[in-house]
C-alpha positions as CSV (number, residue, x, y, z in Angstrom):
1,M,109.0,278.9,-15.3
2,R,111.1,276.3,-13.6
3,P,113.4,274.2,-15.8
4,V,112.4,270.6,-16.5
5,P,114.4,268.1,-14.4
6,P,116.9,266.1,-16.5
7,A,115.2,262.7,-16.0
8,I,111.8,264.2,-17.1
9,A,113.5,266.0,-20.0
10,L,114.9,262.7,-21.3
11,A,111.6,260.9,-21.0
12,L,109.8,263.7,-22.9
13,A,112.5,263.8,-25.5
14,L,112.4,260.0,-26.0
15,A,108.6,260.0,-26.0
16,F,108.2,262.9,-28.5
17,G,111.5,262.8,-30.4
18,A,112.4,266.2,-31.7
19,A,108.9,267.5,-31.4
20,A,110.1,270.6,-29.5
21,C,111.9,271.7,-32.7
22,S,110.9,272.1,-36.3
23,S,113.2,271.9,-39.3
24,D,112.9,273.5,-42.7
25,S,114.2,272.3,-46.0
26,S,117.5,274.2,-45.5
27,G,118.3,272.0,-42.5
28,S,118.2,274.8,-40.0
29,T,116.1,274.3,-36.9
30,A,114.0,276.7,-35.0
31,R,112.7,276.4,-31.4
32,A,109.0,275.9,-31.1
33,G,106.9,278.4,-29.2
34,I,105.9,277.5,-25.6
35,D,102.8,278.9,-23.9
36,G,102.2,281.4,-26.6
37,V,105.8,282.7,-26.8
38,A,106.9,283.1,-30.3
39,P,109.7,280.8,-31.6
40,G,113.2,282.2,-31.2
41,P,115.6,282.8,-34.0
42,P,116.7,279.8,-36.2
43,I,119.6,277.8,-35.0
44,T,122.1,277.5,-37.8
45,A,124.5,274.7,-38.7
46,P,125.3,272.5,-37.0
47,A,121.6,271.8,-36.7
48,L,119.8,269.2,-34.7
49,A,119.9,265.7,-36.1
50,P,116.3,264.5,-35.9
51,A,115.3,260.9,-35.3
52,E,114.3,260.4,-38.9
53,R,117.7,261.7,-40.1
54,P,120.3,260.7,-37.4
55,A,123.8,261.9,-37.7
56,R,126.8,259.6,-38.1
57,L,129.5,259.3,-35.4
58,G,132.0,262.1,-35.8
59,T,129.3,264.6,-36.9
60,T,128.7,267.7,-34.8
61,S,125.1,268.6,-33.9
62,R,123.8,271.5,-32.0
63,V,122.0,270.5,-28.8
64,G,120.8,273.6,-27.0
65,D,123.8,275.8,-26.2
66,Y,126.2,272.9,-27.0
67,D,127.9,271.7,-30.2
68,V,128.0,268.0,-29.5
69,T,130.2,265.5,-31.3
70,L,129.9,261.8,-30.6
71,E,133.4,260.7,-31.6
72,R,133.4,257.0,-30.8
73,Y,131.0,254.3,-29.6
74,E,132.1,251.0,-28.2
75,P,129.1,248.7,-27.9
76,D,131.1,246.2,-25.8
77,A,133.6,248.0,-23.6
78,T,133.1,245.6,-20.7
79,A,136.7,244.5,-20.3
80,G,138.1,248.1,-20.5
81,V,135.5,249.4,-18.1
82,E,136.0,246.6,-15.6
83,D,139.8,247.1,-15.8
84,A,139.5,250.8,-15.1
85,G,139.6,250.1,-11.4
86,R,138.0,251.7,-8.4
87,G,136.0,248.6,-7.7
88,N,134.0,248.4,-10.9
89,Q,131.7,245.5,-10.8
90,P,130.5,243.4,-13.7
91,P,127.7,245.1,-15.6
92,A,124.3,244.4,-14.1
93,K,122.6,244.0,-17.5
94,G,125.4,242.0,-19.2
95,R,127.7,244.5,-21.0
96,Y,129.2,248.0,-20.7
97,A,129.2,250.4,-23.6
98,R,131.3,253.5,-23.8
99,L,130.7,256.7,-25.7
100,T,133.4,259.3,-26.3
101,V,131.9,262.8,-26.5
102,R,133.2,266.3,-27.2
103,V,131.1,269.4,-26.4
104,V,131.7,273.1,-27.1
105,N,129.7,275.8,-25.2
106,R,128.2,278.0,-27.9
107,G,126.0,279.9,-25.5
108,R,126.6,283.3,-23.8
109,A,126.9,282.0,-20.2
110,P,128.9,279.2,-18.5
111,V,127.3,275.7,-18.7
112,V,127.7,272.5,-16.8
113,P,127.4,269.4,-19.0
114,S,126.6,267.1,-16.0
115,M,123.6,269.2,-15.2
116,D,122.4,269.9,-18.7
117,L,123.0,266.9,-20.9
118,L,121.4,263.5,-20.9
119,F,122.8,260.6,-22.9
120,A,120.9,257.5,-23.9
121,V,121.3,254.4,-26.1
122,L,118.0,253.4,-27.7
123,G,118.6,249.6,-27.9
124,G,117.8,247.4,-30.8
125,D,115.6,245.5,-28.4
126,G,113.4,248.6,-27.8
127,S,115.1,249.5,-24.5
128,T,116.2,253.0,-23.4
129,N,119.5,252.9,-21.6
130,R,120.5,256.1,-19.8
131,H,124.0,257.2,-18.8
132,Y,123.1,257.7,-15.2
133,D,122.1,254.0,-14.9
134,C,125.8,253.0,-15.3
135,T,127.6,253.1,-12.0
136,A,131.0,252.1,-13.3
137,W,133.9,254.6,-12.9
138,L,135.7,255.6,-16.1
139,A,139.2,256.9,-16.4
140,R,138.1,259.6,-18.9
141,E,134.9,260.6,-17.1
142,T,135.7,264.3,-17.1
143,L,132.8,265.3,-19.2
144,L,130.3,264.6,-16.4
145,D,132.5,265.7,-13.5
146,G,130.4,268.7,-12.6
147,A,132.9,271.3,-13.9
148,R,131.6,274.3,-15.8
149,I,132.6,275.3,-19.4
150,D,132.9,279.0,-20.2
151,P,131.5,280.3,-23.5
152,G,133.6,279.0,-26.3
153,G,135.2,276.4,-24.1
154,T,135.5,272.7,-24.9
155,K,135.3,269.5,-22.8
156,E,135.8,265.9,-23.8
157,G,135.2,262.6,-22.0
158,D,133.6,259.2,-21.9
159,V,130.1,258.3,-21.0
160,C,129.2,254.7,-19.8
161,F,126.1,252.7,-20.4
162,D,125.0,249.3,-18.8
163,L,123.3,247.4,-21.7
164,T,121.8,244.0,-22.4
165,P,123.6,242.3,-25.3
166,A,120.5,242.6,-27.4
167,A,120.4,246.4,-26.7
168,A,123.8,246.9,-28.3
169,A,122.6,245.8,-31.7
170,G,120.7,248.3,-33.9
171,T,121.2,251.2,-31.5
172,R,120.6,254.9,-31.8
173,L,122.5,257.3,-29.6
174,V,120.6,260.3,-28.1
175,V,121.7,263.5,-26.5
176,T,119.1,265.8,-24.9
177,T,119.3,269.1,-23.0
178,A,116.6,271.0,-21.2
179,R,118.8,273.9,-20.0
180,T,117.5,276.5,-22.4
181,P,115.1,279.5,-22.2
182,F,111.5,278.3,-21.3
183,A,112.8,274.7,-20.8
184,V,112.6,273.9,-24.5
185,L,114.0,270.5,-25.2
186,F,116.7,270.0,-27.8
187,T,117.4,266.4,-28.9
188,S,119.8,265.0,-31.5
189,Y,120.2,261.4,-32.7
190,W,123.3,259.6,-34.0
191,V,123.8,256.1,-35.4
192,P,127.0,254.2,-34.7
């Protein structure tokens, strides 16, 4: 079975939330069966943070083979992003937001965050704002630079979003991956 392209994975994750995973009362999360394949072993803490129980910034959540920590969210980072240089233009939608992320590869094989992870801001105005819609260059953009992380390795960097001012209020931050066996989606939610 071919893996789900990242754009489709994010759309499915945003449409169905954490439907690809189920959580029990202990907080551990197990992968759902796909096409008659039995669910895999439970994923232990840190568990996924479902939409109805989003994690707080600074909390680590398991997203596929990654432990993901959203360390800081700046809903209006426009001045800093524009000043970063390299010809950054003013934001098309009105404001840049910046998210500082740390990931640890907990899998058994090397991973590439720029190929595996999708970041989104679910705006207070009902919009979905994806990281790949922001064309600005960031000084700490090393998280999505295409480099691989070996098992146990860590990578940190900033992710940019182009938001409307109304989207910045009442947001939820979403991280999704589809690079798992059988293209099972894993999605975690955070609130700033």
